[in-house]
VEXNU-819565 format. One line per 5 residues: number of its first residue (from 1); for each residue x, y, z of N, C-alpha, C. Coordinates in Angstrom, 3 decimals, m for minus. Example, Ala and Ser with C-alpha at 12.3 -4.5 7.8 and 13.67 -1.06 7.14 Angstrom:
REM residues 2
1) 13.190 m5.690 7.800 12.300 m4.500 7.800 13.200 m3.300 7.800 ~ 12.850 m2.250 7.080 13.670 m1.060 7.140 12.900 0.030 7.870
END
This chain:
REM residues 270
1) 22.876 m119.371 m102.780 22.005 m118.444 m102.067 21.962 m118.785 m100.577 ~ 21.953 m120.099 m100.289 21.937 m120.514 m98.895 23.178 m120.060 m98.152 ~ 24.311 m120.170 m98.822 25.568 m119.744 m98.200 25.580 m118.238 m97.958 ~ 25.079 m117.471 m98.931 25.042 m116.013 m98.781 24.076 m115.616 m97.668 ~ 22.942 m116.309 m97.571 21.968 m116.006 m96.522 22.562 m116.247 m95.135
6) 23.421 m117.265 m95.029 23.996 m117.616 m93.729 25.260 m116.832 m93.407 ~ 26.131 m116.653 m94.410 27.439 m116.062 m94.138 27.661 m114.712 m94.812 ~ 26.764 m114.315 m95.706 26.979 m113.083 m96.451 27.921 m113.312 m97.622 ~ 28.233 m112.245 m98.357 29.132 m112.341 m99.508 30.556 m112.080 m99.029 ~ 31.394 m113.104 m99.128 32.773 m112.998 m98.645 33.705 m112.381 m99.693
11) 33.539 m112.787 m100.941 34.414 m112.302 m102.005 33.746 m111.129 m102.705 ~ 34.408 m109.985 m102.788 33.742 m108.792 m103.334 33.430 m108.894 m104.821 ~ 32.362 m108.224 m105.214 32.052 m108.059 m106.626 33.098 m107.134 m107.231 ~ 33.309 m107.240 m108.542 34.355 m106.436 m109.183 33.786 m105.668 m110.364 ~ 34.275 m104.455 m110.547 33.815 m103.638 m111.655 34.716 m102.435 m111.857
16) 34.250 m101.493 m112.638 35.018 m100.274 m112.915 34.128 m99.057 m112.682 ~ 34.771 m97.903 m112.468 34.056 m96.641 m112.253 34.081 m95.846 m113.560 ~ 32.942 m95.725 m114.216 32.868 m95.026 m115.501 31.824 m93.910 m115.392 ~ 32.263 m92.673 m115.575 31.336 m91.543 m115.535 30.574 m91.435 m114.234 ~ 31.248 m91.753 m113.128 30.599 m91.662 m111.826 29.702 m92.832 m111.500
21) 29.633 m93.822 m112.359 28.805 m94.998 m112.118 29.661 m96.251 m112.041 ~ 29.195 m97.222 m111.288 29.893 m98.494 m111.168 29.362 m99.472 m112.212 ~ 30.254 m99.974 m113.044 29.896 m100.955 m114.075 30.399 m102.322 m113.606 ~ 29.473 m103.234 m113.329 29.837 m104.541 m112.797 30.431 m105.425 m113.893 ~ 31.562 m106.067 m113.593 32.201 m106.990 m114.523 32.137 m108.431 m114.032
26) 32.223 m108.630 m112.737 32.268 m109.983 m112.191 31.482 m110.039 m110.887 ~ 30.561 m110.993 m110.799 29.773 m111.156 m109.580 28.277 m111.048 m109.794 ~ 27.836 m111.310 m111.020 26.411 m111.143 m111.344 25.520 m112.112 m110.564 ~ 25.972 m113.349 m110.404 25.173 m114.329 m109.657 25.043 m113.920 m108.192 ~ 26.145 m113.468 m107.607 26.103 m113.022 m106.210 25.194 m111.801 m106.063
31) 25.211 m110.929 m107.068 24.344 m109.745 m107.027 22.872 m110.146 m107.079 ~ 22.544 m111.121 m107.972 21.150 m111.565 m108.074 20.686 m112.226 m106.776 ~ 21.573 m113.029 m106.174 21.225 m113.675 m104.908 20.985 m112.635 m103.817 ~ 21.852 m111.620 m103.777 21.705 m110.570 m102.756 20.376 m109.837 m102.907 ~ 20.001 m109.550 m104.153 18.723 m108.867 m104.384 17.552 m109.706 m103.916
36) 17.578 m111.020 m104.232 16.492 m111.901 m103.822 16.396 m112.011 m102.308 ~ 17.542 m111.898 m101.634 17.568 m112.004 m100.175 17.327 m110.659 m99.489 ~ 17.164 m109.609 m100.287 16.907 m108.291 m99.717 18.131 m107.631 m99.121 ~ 19.316 m108.032 m99.574 20.565 m107.431 m99.089 20.865 m106.190 m99.924 ~ 20.941 m105.036 m99.276 21.097 m103.775 m99.993 22.551 m103.383 m100.240
41) 23.464 m103.892 m99.433 24.863 m103.491 m99.541 25.745 m104.725 m99.646 ~ 26.642 m104.741 m100.631 27.534 m105.884 m100.830 28.964 m105.390 m100.987 ~ 29.964 m106.211 m100.650 31.362 m105.785 m100.844 31.680 m105.627 m102.326 ~ 32.483 m104.617 m102.641 32.767 m104.296 m104.034 34.216 m103.817 m104.154 ~ 34.902 m104.287 m105.204 36.279 m103.868 m105.460 36.355 m103.235 m106.841
46) 36.949 m102.050 m106.918 37.082 m101.353 m108.191 38.363 m101.776 m108.892 ~ 38.251 m102.020 m110.191 39.406 m102.378 m111.015 39.894 m101.190 m111.844 ~ 39.478 m100.001 m111.466 39.925 m98.799 m112.160 38.782 m98.009 m112.748 ~ 39.131 m97.043 m113.609 38.138 m96.155 m114.200 38.014 m96.341 m115.711 ~ 38.619 m97.381 m116.227 38.568 m97.644 m117.668 38.071 m99.067 m117.873
51) 36.961 m99.190 m118.611 36.347 m100.516 m118.757 37.263 m101.531 m119.452 ~ 37.869 m101.208 m120.610 38.778 m102.181 m121.231 39.934 m102.581 m120.320 ~ 40.502 m101.610 m119.595 41.597 m101.923 m118.675 41.119 m102.827 m117.550 ~ 39.894 m102.593 m117.097 39.325 m103.453 m116.062 39.123 m104.873 m116.556 ~ 38.691 m105.021 m117.805 38.517 m106.345 m118.402 39.855 m107.069 m118.496
56) 40.893 m106.342 m118.919 42.234 m106.935 m119.005 42.684 m107.422 m117.632 ~ 42.500 m106.588 m116.621 42.889 m106.969 m115.255 42.138 m108.207 m114.798 ~ 40.846 m108.239 m115.057 40.029 m109.378 m114.641 40.458 m110.664 m115.349 ~ 40.714 m110.582 m116.641 41.123 m111.767 m117.395 42.522 m112.238 m117.006 ~ 43.391 m111.314 m116.669 44.731 m111.711 m116.235 44.684 m112.388 m114.871
61) 43.665 m112.050 m114.086 43.492 m112.683 m112.781 42.687 m113.971 m112.876 ~ 42.224 m114.313 m114.079 41.293 m115.438 m114.248 41.899 m116.783 m113.882 ~ 43.239 m116.850 m113.717 43.858 m118.094 m113.270 43.246 m118.530 m111.938 ~ 42.935 m117.553 m111.098 42.441 m117.859 m109.749 40.955 m117.539 m109.605 ~ 40.305 m117.212 m110.704 38.889 m116.868 m110.642 38.054 m117.955 m111.292
66) 36.775 m117.883 m111.091 35.876 m118.917 m111.620 35.124 m118.429 m112.849 ~ 35.811 m117.708 m113.734 35.177 m117.293 m114.984 35.045 m118.500 m115.897 ~ 33.873 m118.690 m116.469 33.692 m119.781 m117.418 34.327 m119.403 m118.759 ~ 34.503 m120.401 m119.625 35.048 m120.137 m120.953 34.162 m119.147 m121.701 ~ 32.852 m119.278 m121.530 31.921 m118.391 m122.217 32.052 m116.957 m121.713
71) 32.227 m116.791 m120.404 32.419 m115.447 m119.849 33.723 m114.840 m120.359 ~ 34.773 m115.658 m120.397 36.041 m115.176 m120.945 35.864 m114.735 m122.395 ~ 35.119 m115.534 m123.168 34.894 m115.220 m124.586 34.175 m113.891 m124.743 ~ 33.167 m113.641 m123.925 32.406 m112.393 m124.019 33.285 m111.190 m123.677 ~ 34.126 m111.341 m122.662 35.021 m110.248 m122.290 36.039 m109.962 m123.393
76) 36.596 m111.008 m123.997 37.582 m110.812 m125.065 36.935 m110.154 m126.278 ~ 35.702 m110.571 m126.589 34.974 m109.942 m127.690 34.742 m108.461 m127.413 ~ 34.367 m108.131 m126.183 34.164 m106.735 m125.788 35.480 m105.960 m125.872 ~ 36.568 m106.606 m125.443 37.880 m105.973 m125.479 38.316 m105.698 m126.912 ~ 38.085 m106.653 m127.809 38.461 m106.477 m129.212 37.690 m105.330 m129.849
81) 36.396 m105.252 m129.544 35.579 m104.177 m130.123 35.953 m102.812 m129.552 ~ 36.252 m102.773 m128.242 36.535 m101.498 m127.589 37.884 m100.924 m128.027 ~ 38.856 m101.798 m128.240 40.212 m101.320 m128.545 40.649 m101.608 m129.972 ~ 39.816 m102.316 m130.708 40.144 m102.630 m132.100 41.528 m103.278 m132.205 ~ 41.763 m104.265 m131.347 43.053 m104.936 m131.301 43.003 m106.235 m132.101
86) 44.161 m106.664 m132.593 44.272 m107.950 m133.273 44.352 m109.066 m132.241 ~ 44.216 m110.297 m132.705 44.322 m111.442 m131.809 45.695 m111.469 m131.147 ~ 46.731 m111.202 m131.924 48.094 m111.221 m131.380 48.274 m110.158 m130.294 ~ 47.698 m108.976 m130.509 47.826 m107.900 m129.531 47.083 m108.231 m128.240 ~ 45.886 m108.807 m128.388 45.113 m109.187 m127.203 45.836 m110.293 m126.434
91) 46.373 m111.258 m127.156 47.097 m112.359 m126.518 48.285 m111.843 m125.717 ~ 49.004 m110.885 m126.293 50.164 m110.315 m125.590 49.730 m109.543 m124.350 ~ 48.646 m108.795 m124.485 48.161 m107.995 m123.362 47.693 m108.861 m122.210 ~ 47.113 m110.030 m122.532 46.593 m110.928 m121.500 47.613 m111.975 m121.056 ~ 48.790 m111.962 m121.699 49.809 m112.992 m121.428 49.255 m114.387 m121.706
96) 48.542 m114.504 m122.797 47.964 m115.786 m123.229 48.452 m116.095 m124.641 ~ 48.179 m117.325 m125.083 48.553 m117.695 m126.446 47.513 m117.181 m127.438 ~ 47.917 m117.054 m128.695 46.972 m116.613 m129.733 45.857 m117.628 m129.930 ~ 46.170 m118.911 m129.792 45.128 m119.938 m129.956 44.107 m119.858 m128.824 ~ 44.550 m119.496 m127.618 43.631 m119.325 m126.477 42.626 m118.219 m126.780
101) 43.120 m117.118 m127.314 42.250 m115.979 m127.652 41.353 m116.334 m128.841 ~ 41.914 m116.955 m129.865 41.148 m117.289 m131.077 40.021 m118.261 m130.767 ~ 40.294 m119.238 m129.902 39.268 m120.219 m129.534 38.058 m119.530 m128.928 ~ 38.299 m118.570 m128.058 37.198 m117.882 m127.378 36.481 m116.891 m128.292 ~ 37.210 m116.216 m129.149 36.560 m115.336 m130.116 35.713 m116.139 m131.098
106) 36.196 m117.318 m131.476 35.427 m118.182 m132.371 34.150 m118.657 m131.715 ~ 34.232 m118.958 m130.419 33.061 m119.424 m129.682 31.971 m118.365 m129.655 ~ 32.345 m117.141 m129.336 31.341 m116.072 m129.236 30.895 m115.625 m130.623 ~ 31.781 m115.757 m131.629 31.444 m115.316 m132.977 30.433 m116.197 m133.673 ~ 30.397 m117.489 m133.312 29.473 m118.409 m133.968 28.091 m118.409 m133.313
111) 27.927 m117.590 m132.304 26.710 m117.590 m131.503 25.810 m116.419 m131.901 ~ 24.546 m116.690 m132.146 23.609 m115.609 m132.465 23.314 m114.799 m131.207 ~ 22.785 m113.597 m131.397 22.458 m112.731 m130.251 21.419 m113.383 m129.347 ~ 20.456 m114.105 m129.949 19.399 m114.750 m129.174 19.956 m115.861 m128.293 ~ 20.844 m116.693 m128.872 21.445 m117.782 m128.099 22.327 m117.218 m126.989
116) 23.086 m116.200 m127.314 23.961 m115.568 m126.325 23.156 m115.057 m125.142 ~ 22.022 m114.438 m125.435 21.168 m113.905 m124.371 20.663 m115.019 m123.459 ~ 20.232 m116.135 m124.038 19.719 m117.247 m123.241 20.802 m117.866 m122.359 ~ 22.003 m118.012 m122.904 23.096 m118.615 m122.142 23.509 m117.733 m120.981 ~ 23.663 m116.431 m121.229 24.110 m115.539 m120.167 23.019 m115.277 m119.135
121) 21.771 m115.487 m119.518 20.677 m115.328 m118.561 20.472 m116.587 m117.724 ~ 21.205 m117.663 m118.054 21.068 m118.912 m117.312 19.859 m119.725 m117.717 ~ 19.234 m119.381 m118.855 18.039 m120.096 m119.303 18.373 m121.424 m119.973 ~ 19.651 m121.599 m120.370 20.093 m122.842 m121.007 21.485 m123.150 m120.475 ~ 21.750 m124.410 m120.073 23.051 m124.733 m119.462 24.226 m124.516 m120.415
126) 25.228 m123.785 m119.959 26.409 m123.515 m120.775 27.124 m124.816 m121.121 ~ 27.226 m125.729 m120.161 27.932 m126.994 m120.408 27.268 m127.767 m121.550 ~ 25.928 m127.776 m121.549 25.207 m128.505 m122.599 25.483 m127.890 m123.958 ~ 25.543 m126.568 m124.018 25.836 m125.899 m125.296 27.256 m126.215 m125.752 ~ 28.214 m126.134 m124.818 29.625 m126.285 m125.166 29.956 m127.698 m125.628
131) 29.482 m128.707 m124.877 29.976 m130.057 m125.098 28.958 m131.015 m125.725 ~ 27.706 m130.597 m125.835 26.706 m131.458 m126.481 26.287 m130.893 m127.829 ~ 26.025 m129.582 m127.903 25.499 m128.997 m129.135 26.572 m128.547 m130.119 ~ 27.667 m127.976 m129.636 28.692 m127.469 m130.561 29.260 m128.546 m131.487 ~ 29.437 m129.789 m131.017 29.893 m130.829 m131.963 28.959 m131.017 m133.144
136) 27.650 m130.857 m132.936 26.711 m130.973 m134.054 26.949 m129.850 m135.056 ~ 27.303 m128.664 m134.573 27.560 m127.544 m135.468 28.786 m127.817 m136.321 ~ 29.808 m128.425 m135.721 31.046 m128.688 m136.440 30.894 m129.815 m137.443 ~ 30.193 m130.867 m137.026 30.080 m132.037 m137.889 29.156 m131.754 m139.066 ~ 28.035 m131.136 m138.799 27.014 m130.983 m139.826 26.817 m129.552 m140.309
141) 27.485 m128.596 m139.691 27.295 m127.200 m140.067 25.877 m126.721 m139.836 ~ 25.237 m127.205 m138.778 23.822 m126.904 m138.546 23.668 m125.810 m137.492 ~ 24.213 m124.646 m137.771 24.194 m123.555 m136.808 22.763 m123.116 m136.500 ~ 21.950 m122.931 m137.528 20.563 m122.497 m137.333 19.742 m123.539 m136.591 ~ 20.009 m124.828 m136.866 19.291 m125.898 m136.177 19.615 m125.881 m134.683
146) 20.896 m125.657 m134.365 21.299 m125.582 m132.965 20.622 m124.388 m132.294 ~ 20.550 m123.260 m132.999 19.892 m122.071 m132.443 18.429 m122.352 m132.141 ~ 17.734 m123.013 m133.065 16.320 m123.328 m132.829 16.154 m124.251 m131.632 ~ 17.057 m125.204 m131.521 17.008 m126.152 m130.407 17.182 m125.428 m129.068 ~ 18.164 m124.533 m128.994 18.417 m123.792 m127.751 17.218 m122.929 m127.377
151) 16.676 m122.206 m128.349 15.546 m121.314 m128.065 14.304 m122.103 m127.648 ~ 14.114 m123.297 m128.244 12.938 m124.108 m127.920 12.996 m124.659 m126.497 ~ 14.194 m124.949 m125.990 14.328 m125.592 m124.684 14.747 m124.638 m123.569 ~ 15.040 m123.396 m123.904 15.466 m122.439 m122.880 14.362 m122.187 m121.862 ~ 14.767 m122.111 m120.605 13.824 m121.792 m119.534 12.958 m122.946 m119.077
156) 13.218 m124.153 m119.567 12.385 m125.298 m119.187 12.958 m126.084 m118.013 ~ 14.111 m125.668 m117.508 14.683 m126.321 m116.335 15.156 m127.737 m116.579 ~ 15.563 m128.044 m117.805 16.007 m129.393 m118.136 17.438 m129.617 m117.655 ~ 17.736 m130.861 m117.279 19.096 m131.204 m116.882 19.958 m131.387 m118.126 ~ 21.272 m131.397 m117.927 22.196 m131.621 m119.043 21.941 m132.986 m119.668
161) 21.666 m133.986 m118.822 21.391 m135.333 m119.325 20.139 m135.351 m120.190 ~ 19.087 m134.657 m119.767 17.849 m134.604 m120.552 18.084 m133.883 m121.881 ~ 18.872 m132.820 m121.851 19.178 m132.099 m123.086 19.964 m132.993 m124.036 ~ 20.851 m133.815 m123.486 21.625 m134.736 m124.330 20.700 m135.741 m125.014 ~ 19.733 m136.291 m124.270 18.751 m137.203 m124.858 17.974 m136.518 m125.981
166) 17.496 m135.304 m125.703 16.686 m134.586 m126.689 17.510 m134.204 m127.916 ~ 18.784 m133.880 m127.722 19.649 m133.534 m128.857 19.818 m134.728 m129.789 ~ 19.942 m135.920 m129.212 20.058 m137.121 m130.046 18.806 m137.305 m130.908 ~ 17.633 m137.090 m130.299 16.392 m137.214 m131.055 16.211 m136.114 m132.076 ~ 16.626 m134.900 m131.718 16.441 m133.743 m132.597 17.333 m133.826 m133.828
171) 18.601 m134.165 m133.628 19.555 m134.153 m134.737 19.682 m135.492 m135.454 ~ 19.297 m136.586 m134.794 19.475 m137.900 m135.409 18.171 m138.679 m135.565 ~ 17.101 m138.165 m134.959 15.838 m138.877 m134.998 14.942 m138.452 m136.143 ~ 13.719 m138.932 m136.144 12.767 m138.607 m137.222 12.277 m137.163 m137.137 ~ 11.677 m136.697 m138.222 11.174 m135.320 m138.278 10.093 m135.075 m137.231
176) 9.296 m136.103 m136.927 8.227 m135.945 m135.941 8.784 m135.609 m134.564 ~ 9.914 m136.232 m134.218 10.555 m135.946 m132.938 11.067 m134.509 m132.912 ~ 11.645 m134.060 m134.007 12.159 m132.694 m134.104 11.024 m131.683 m133.943 ~ 9.894 m131.949 m134.565 8.755 m131.037 m134.474 8.221 m130.962 m133.049 ~ 8.164 m132.104 m132.359 7.698 m132.109 m130.968 8.594 m131.235 m130.092
181) 9.889 m131.346 m130.282 10.828 m130.572 m129.474 10.711 m129.086 m129.782 ~ 10.582 m128.726 m131.058 10.452 m127.321 m131.433 9.175 m126.700 m130.867 ~ 8.145 m127.525 m130.689 6.894 m127.043 m130.118 6.912 m127.041 m128.590 ~ 8.047 m127.464 m128.019 8.168 m127.479 m126.563 7.541 m128.676 m125.887 ~ 7.120 m129.674 m126.677 6.498 m130.886 m126.117 7.588 m131.935 m125.907
186) 8.286 m131.822 m124.770 9.472 m132.654 m124.564 9.218 m133.896 m123.718 ~ 8.065 m133.996 m123.074 7.814 m135.131 m122.172 7.816 m136.464 m122.917 ~ 7.095 m136.522 m124.052 7.021 m137.782 m124.798 8.352 m138.161 m125.437 ~ 9.057 m137.231 m126.125 10.371 m137.594 m126.665 11.342 m138.077 m125.594 ~ 11.310 m137.424 m124.420 12.193 m137.847 m123.341 11.857 m139.251 m122.873
191) 10.569 m139.521 m122.723 10.149 m140.858 m122.277 10.570 m141.927 m123.268 ~ 10.368 m141.668 m124.572 10.733 m142.654 m125.590 12.233 m142.898 m125.631 ~ 13.019 m141.813 m125.582 14.461 m141.969 m125.719 15.097 m142.566 m124.468 ~ 14.521 m142.286 m123.294 15.044 m142.877 m122.068 14.773 m144.379 m122.023 ~ 13.671 m144.782 m122.620 13.368 m146.208 m122.683 14.294 m146.916 m123.653
196) 14.558 m146.264 m124.811 15.359 m146.912 m125.854 16.765 m147.245 m125.435 ~ 17.600 m146.273 m125.070 18.982 m146.577 m124.761 19.156 m147.472 m123.549 ~ 18.195 m147.426 m122.574 18.363 m148.224 m121.370 17.973 m149.685 m121.582 ~ 17.341 m149.985 m122.735 16.985 m151.371 m123.016 15.585 m151.692 m122.533 ~ 14.766 m152.311 m123.382 13.421 m152.715 m122.989 13.468 m154.124 m122.418
201) 12.370 m154.513 m121.771 12.316 m155.848 m121.180 12.449 m156.937 m122.231 ~ 12.061 m156.595 m123.463 12.124 m157.597 m124.528 13.561 m157.938 m124.921 ~ 14.501 m157.055 m124.570 15.904 m157.284 m124.912 16.570 m158.167 m123.872 ~ 17.437 m159.045 m124.340 18.212 m159.849 m123.422 19.365 m159.052 m122.843 ~ 20.098 m159.647 m121.912 21.202 m158.959 m121.247 22.287 m158.546 m122.238
206) 22.596 m159.433 m123.203 23.627 m159.108 m124.191 23.210 m157.902 m125.027 ~ 21.917 m157.874 m125.443 21.420 m156.766 m126.250 21.430 m155.462 m125.455 ~ 21.054 m155.541 m124.168 21.073 m154.336 m123.335 22.500 m153.810 m123.170 ~ 23.447 m154.732 m123.020 24.848 m154.305 m122.905 25.323 m153.633 m124.192 ~ 24.877 m154.168 m125.342 25.250 m153.574 m126.625 24.670 m152.168 m126.772
211) 23.428 m151.986 m126.336 22.807 m150.659 m126.384 23.569 m149.671 m125.506 ~ 24.011 m150.129 m124.335 24.800 m149.260 m123.462 26.129 m148.886 m124.131 ~ 26.756 m149.859 m124.793 28.016 m149.582 m125.497 27.814 m148.540 m126.598 ~ 26.711 m148.677 m127.346 26.440 m147.727 m128.427 26.180 m146.327 m127.872 ~ 25.441 m146.268 m126.771 25.145 m144.972 m126.165 26.427 m144.312 m125.668
216) 27.291 m145.081 m125.002 28.545 m144.530 m124.486 29.475 m144.107 m125.626 ~ 29.477 m144.882 m126.722 30.304 m144.522 m127.879 29.846 m143.203 m128.479 ~ 28.526 m143.064 m128.644 27.983 m141.830 m129.208 28.298 m140.629 m128.328 ~ 28.095 m140.788 m127.011 28.389 m139.706 m126.076 29.874 m139.356 m126.082 ~ 30.714 m140.403 m126.104 32.155 m140.173 m126.124 32.612 m139.446 m127.368
221) 32.021 m139.780 m128.523 32.384 m139.106 m129.774 32.080 m137.616 m129.682 ~ 30.900 m137.267 m129.167 30.523 m135.858 m129.060 31.460 m135.112 m128.115 ~ 31.822 m135.756 m127.016 32.684 m135.095 m126.040 34.092 m134.894 m126.591 ~ 34.592 m135.886 m127.312 35.931 m135.763 m127.879 35.974 m134.627 m128.894 ~ 34.946 m134.534 m129.758 34.891 m133.451 m130.740 34.825 m132.102 m130.032
226) 34.005 m132.021 m128.992 33.834 m130.750 m128.299 35.054 m130.303 m127.513 ~ 35.832 m131.255 m126.982 36.950 m130.912 m126.115 38.299 m130.913 m126.828 ~ 38.345 m131.410 m128.062 39.632 m131.653 m128.724 40.462 m130.398 m128.942 ~ 39.832 m129.220 m129.021 40.576 m127.986 m129.274 40.798 m127.152 m128.014 ~ 40.448 m127.715 m126.868 40.578 m126.963 m125.621 42.053 m126.711 m125.300
231) 42.344 m125.488 m124.861 43.728 m125.101 m124.572 44.312 m125.830 m123.368 ~ 43.453 m126.436 m122.534 43.970 m127.148 m121.373 44.661 m128.451 m121.751 ~ 44.491 m128.881 m123.006 45.143 m130.105 m123.477 46.507 m129.744 m124.068 ~ 47.419 m129.295 m123.227 48.667 m128.746 m123.748 49.917 m129.393 m123.174 ~ 49.778 m130.267 m122.179 50.969 m130.839 m121.561 51.601 m131.906 m122.455
236) 52.903 m132.056 m122.336 53.611 m133.074 m123.102 53.163 m134.470 m122.740 ~ 52.859 m134.696 m121.457 52.394 m136.009 m121.014 51.075 m136.377 m121.684 ~ 50.157 m135.394 m121.758 48.872 m135.665 m122.415 49.077 m136.027 m123.882 ~ 49.880 m135.238 m124.589 50.064 m135.476 m126.023 50.739 m136.816 m126.293 ~ 51.655 m137.214 m125.412 52.321 m138.502 m125.599 51.326 m139.645 m125.483
241) 50.447 m139.575 m124.481 49.468 m140.641 m124.277 48.343 m140.579 m125.310 ~ 47.896 m139.358 m125.624 46.804 m139.242 m126.597 47.249 m139.693 m127.978 ~ 48.540 m139.495 m128.304 49.053 m139.935 m129.608 48.923 m141.446 m129.756 ~ 49.252 m142.174 m128.704 49.134 m143.637 m128.747 47.678 m144.073 m128.862 ~ 46.809 m143.420 m128.092 45.394 m143.793 m128.114 44.749 m143.456 m129.456
246) 45.027 m142.265 m129.985 44.422 m141.892 m131.269 44.953 m142.758 m132.409 ~ 46.218 m143.171 m132.321 46.758 m144.072 m133.346 45.998 m145.395 m133.340 ~ 45.708 m145.903 m132.141 44.944 m147.150 m132.044 43.535 m147.001 m132.588 ~ 42.909 m145.863 m132.288 41.551 m145.610 m132.779 41.533 m145.513 m134.295 ~ 42.463 m144.745 m134.844 42.505 m144.556 m136.294 42.799 m145.866 m137.027
251) 43.599 m146.733 m136.433 43.917 m148.008 m137.088 42.703 m148.920 m137.175 ~ 41.730 m148.700 m136.278 40.524 m149.527 m136.271 39.333 m148.854 m136.940 ~ 39.561 m147.657 m137.476 38.464 m146.886 m138.070 37.705 m147.652 m139.156 ~ 38.366 m148.250 m140.174 37.604 m148.942 m141.234 36.763 m150.096 m140.696 ~ 37.359 m150.909 m139.819 36.635 m152.056 m139.267 35.467 m151.599 m138.408
256) 35.706 m150.581 m137.590 34.661 m150.084 m136.692 33.489 m149.508 m137.477 ~ 33.765 m148.645 m138.458 32.700 m148.017 m139.240 31.919 m149.054 m140.051 ~ 32.622 m150.069 m140.552 31.927 m151.128 m141.302 30.960 m151.871 m140.395 ~ 31.384 m152.149 m139.154 30.508 m152.845 m138.209 29.303 m151.989 m137.842 ~ 29.526 m150.683 m137.659 28.423 m149.785 m137.315 27.433 m149.688 m138.473
261) 27.939 m149.624 m139.707 27.043 m149.553 m140.873 26.202 m150.826 m140.992 ~ 26.840 m151.988 m140.774 26.068 m153.238 m140.850 24.989 m153.280 m139.777 ~ 25.335 m152.841 m138.585 24.353 m152.828 m137.504 23.237 m151.839 m137.794 ~ 23.584 m150.698 m138.361 22.584 m149.685 m138.719 21.623 m150.242 m139.784 ~ 22.177 m150.899 m140.785 21.348 m151.461 m141.867 20.422 m152.558 m141.356
266) 20.896 m153.340 m140.384 20.051 m154.403 m139.829 18.871 m153.836 m139.064 ~ 19.037 m152.595 m138.554 17.952 m151.994 m137.773 16.969 m151.205 m138.594 ~ 17.166 m151.123 m139.917 16.217 m150.389 m140.763 14.869 m151.092 m140.792 ~ 13.760 m150.314 m140.813 12.445 m150.946 m140.937 12.337 m151.734 m142.229 ~ 11.639 m152.846 m142.204 11.480 m153.695 m143.390 10.630 m152.986 m144.434
END
């Protein structure tokens, strides 16, 4: 908003002309900023007079645009419904792979209308949904639980880090913590969880380091699950290196899980 107030909107909004009206496809944030600043006229570029064709043009230009994965998914879903095309047909039209299209259709398909509304309205961070919450859906099949979590925390202005803390308490903590979060009482759960992973004064340096290792391991596991199917992981160099790393991880799986189980059992209340 500060940049627009000082320099105006440099890159035009994009849309299509349908029935004598302009239908905006790209530039919603710039439009909202302009309205708040009282700017009545903004630069605009037409992508034609057909909405599906305009969506295709916009997605084909997405190499150089800042469309998020979620925005791409919504456009592809709209395109599929408007033209009743198969995944293969859409992939060919967009010059993309079928897995690229399927990944995005799957993302939008697993999302309820309520969650979709909150994400597109900016009431809940897209990054937090993509890389913190979706792994819980895959691991535990807890789609409804994720929906309740998103709706409970939407519009509260929480950071991605705070949402990550609360997700750990909601999905892995006691029922009392889950109830507090669902009721919107997030101050106490946040305070408790921020104290726990960072180490209390009663813990020695070795114990605090171990807590940091456990926290980083947990965070890393969620990120790997969330990012593992991303189409950007396609280069031969990446696959060559990831193959070596995953082989090392898998070879240590029994020993690692046994150590985690023993540590978990030692921490059970007497």
